[in-house]
N, C-alpha and C positions, 0 to 999 in steps of 0.2 A: 533483075530478079527483085520482086517486091516481097519483103519479109513481113509486111503488115505492121512495121514498127511505128509508122505515123499514127496508126490507130491506138497503139499502146502509149505513145508519148504525147498525145493531144487530149484535151478535155474541153468541155463547153466553157465559154468565157467566164462564167461565174465560178468555175472550178480551176481556172488556170493557175492561180497562185499556189494552192496546195499541190497540184500536179507538178508544177515547176520545182517545188521543194523535193518532191519524190524523185524527179529526174536527177536533180543535183545529188541526192543521196545515193542513187544507183550508180551514177557516174563516178562519184568519189570513191565508193566502195570498190567498184571494179578496177579503177586505176590504182588504188592502194594495193589491192591483191596482186595486180600485174607487177607493180614496183617491188613488192615483197618477194615475189617469185624470181624476179630478175636478180635480186640480191643473193639468192641461193645458188645462182649459176656461176661456174668458173668464168673468170674474166676472158672476154673475147671481143673482137671487133663487132661481131653480130649482136652480142649482148649490149654493147655500148650503143649501137644504133637503135636497138629496140628500146633501150632506156631513154634515149633522146626523144623517140616518138611518143613514149608514155608521158614524159614530162611536157611535151608539146600539148598533149591532150589535157593535162592538168591546167596548163596555161590558158588554153582556149576556153575552158569552163569558167575561169575567173572573170571573163568578160560577159558571161551570160547574165549576171545580175543587172548590168546596165542595159543589155540588149539581148533578151531571150532568143534562143535559136528558133528558126522556123522548123516545122515538121520534117521537111526534106533534109535540113542540116542535121537534125537529130538522127535521122536514118543513116546518113553517111557517117556520122560520128560513131554510132553503134557498130557499124560495119568495121570501122577502124579498130575499135576495141576488140572485136571478135578476131580480126586478123592478128592483132598483137597477141592475143591469147593463144591462137594456133601456132604462131611462130615461136613463142616461148615454150610451148609444149614440145615442139620439135627439138629445141635446144636441150630441154630437160631430158628427153629420151636419149639424145646423143651422149649427154654427160652422165646418164645413169643416176640422176638426182633422186633422192628419196621421195616417194609419192608419185613419181612419174611412171608411165606405163611400162618402161623397160625394167624398172626396179621391182615390179611385182611378179609373182609367179605366172607363167604363161597359162592361159586357159581359165583363169579364175574370174575374169571380168566379163567374159563373153565377147570381147572385142578381138578381132584378128588384124594382123597387119600385113 
C-alpha cells in the first residue's frame, strides 16, 4: 500500500535541507508523544516492548544527520511510527487510561468499536 509519503517527505534538491529539518521535527515530535503516552500506561511486557521500539526509532534518527534517509526508508519509518501509535492506543483502551477511547462516553466521538 503506497500512502504517498514519499511525496510528502521529499523535496527538490535545492529544498532538501529545510525539508530534512522538517522531517526531523515531525519524527522527534511523534516519537516524543509516543514515549509520553507509554509513560502513562501501567507497566507490562507489551508496554516495555513498545517502548524499546520507540527508542529504536529515536536511535535510528540520530544517524540521519550523517546519512539522510531515502524516500522509501522514510515511508517505512512513518509506517513504524503509525503502528506504534495504534498499538499504544490499544493498550490505553485496555487500561482505561484518561484520554483513551474507553475512558470517554460512548457515542460522543462518532467512532464505534
